C-alpha positions as CSV (number, residue, x, y, z in Angstrom):
1,M,10.1,-194.5,65.8
2,N,12.0,-194.3,62.5
3,L,13.8,-190.9,62.7
4,I,13.4,-190.3,58.9
5,A,9.7,-190.8,59.2
6,L,9.6,-188.5,62.2
7,L,11.4,-185.7,60.2
8,E,8.9,-186.0,57.3
9,T,5.9,-186.1,59.7
10,A,7.2,-183.1,61.6
11,K,7.6,-181.1,58.4
12,Q,4.1,-181.9,57.2
13,E,2.5,-181.1,60.6
14,I,4.4,-177.8,61.0
15,A,3.2,-176.8,57.5
16,K,-0.4,-177.9,58.3
17,A,-0.3,-175.7,61.5
18,G,0.6,-172.7,59.3
19,L,3.9,-172.1,61.1
20,T,5.7,-170.2,58.4
21,G,9.4,-169.9,59.0
22,W,9.5,-172.7,61.6
23,E,11.8,-175.7,61.2
24,F,12.1,-179.1,62.8
25,R,15.3,-180.6,64.1
26,L,16.4,-183.5,66.2
27,H,18.4,-182.7,69.3
28,T,20.5,-184.7,71.7
29,A,20.0,-182.9,75.0
30,Y,18.9,-185.4,77.6
31,R,16.8,-182.9,79.6
32,N,13.7,-183.1,77.5
33,A,11.8,-185.1,74.9
34,G,10.7,-182.1,72.9
35,E,11.3,-178.3,72.8
36,C,9.8,-175.3,71.1
37,D,12.1,-172.3,71.0
38,P,11.1,-169.1,69.2
39,R,13.7,-167.0,70.9
40,F,16.4,-165.2,68.9
41,G,14.4,-165.5,65.7
42,D,15.3,-169.2,65.1
43,K,11.7,-170.7,65.4
44,I,12.7,-174.3,66.0
45,I,10.7,-177.3,67.1
46,S,12.9,-180.2,68.1
47,I,12.6,-183.7,69.5
48,N,15.3,-185.7,71.3
49,S,16.7,-188.2,68.8
50,H,17.8,-190.6,71.6
51,W,14.3,-190.7,73.1
52,A,12.4,-190.8,69.8
53,K,14.2,-193.8,68.3
54,D,13.1,-195.9,71.3
55,E,9.5,-194.7,71.4
56,S,6.4,-195.6,69.5
57,E,5.1,-193.5,66.6
58,E,2.1,-192.6,68.8
59,Q,4.2,-191.2,71.6
60,C,6.4,-189.2,69.2
61,R,3.3,-187.7,67.6
62,K,2.0,-186.8,71.0
63,I,5.2,-184.8,71.8
64,L,5.4,-183.3,68.3
65,D,1.7,-182.1,68.6
66,E,2.5,-180.6,72.0
67,E,5.4,-178.7,70.7
68,I,3.5,-177.5,67.7
69,E,0.8,-176.3,70.0
70,H,3.4,-174.4,72.0
71,A,4.6,-172.8,68.8
72,V,1.1,-171.8,67.7
73,V,0.0,-170.4,71.1
74,C,3.2,-169.1,72.6
75,F,5.3,-167.9,69.7
76,T,5.2,-164.4,71.0
77,C,6.6,-165.4,74.3
78,L,10.2,-164.4,73.7
79,T,11.3,-164.4,77.4
80,R,10.8,-166.6,80.3
81,E,8.9,-163.8,82.1
82,T,6.4,-163.2,79.4
83,C,5.8,-166.9,78.8
84,K,5.2,-167.6,82.5
85,E,2.6,-164.8,82.6
86,N,0.9,-165.8,79.3
87,Y,-2.5,-167.2,80.1
88,H,-2.5,-169.6,77.1
89,C,0.9,-171.0,78.1
90,K,-0.3,-171.6,81.6
91,K,-3.4,-173.4,80.2
92,L,-1.1,-175.8,78.3
93,G,0.2,-176.9,81.6
94,K,3.8,-177.6,80.7
95,V,5.7,-174.7,79.2
96,N,9.0,-175.7,77.7
97,I,10.2,-172.7,75.7
98,G,13.9,-172.3,76.1
99,G,14.0,-174.7,79.0
100,I,11.5,-173.0,81.2
């Protein structure tokens, strides 16, 4: 996917979800495709730029939507312990806040 288009789409989708104070970034860590990290007050949703540039728009949107859902449901999970115990995070199936 075109990374500039991904940045614009992410900004629009974050705003549409009502995530005030959240921002989108591209990251280069190879351990994941996407990440939602509300710890330390940063409120960042990110997607791996190496992965995204080789994937389809549909696949990138899927990961973006998943990370936005994590932010909407789990933004109060500020530690690994509380996130692991949060019913809604468990229901999402894959919790990836701060590398959990």
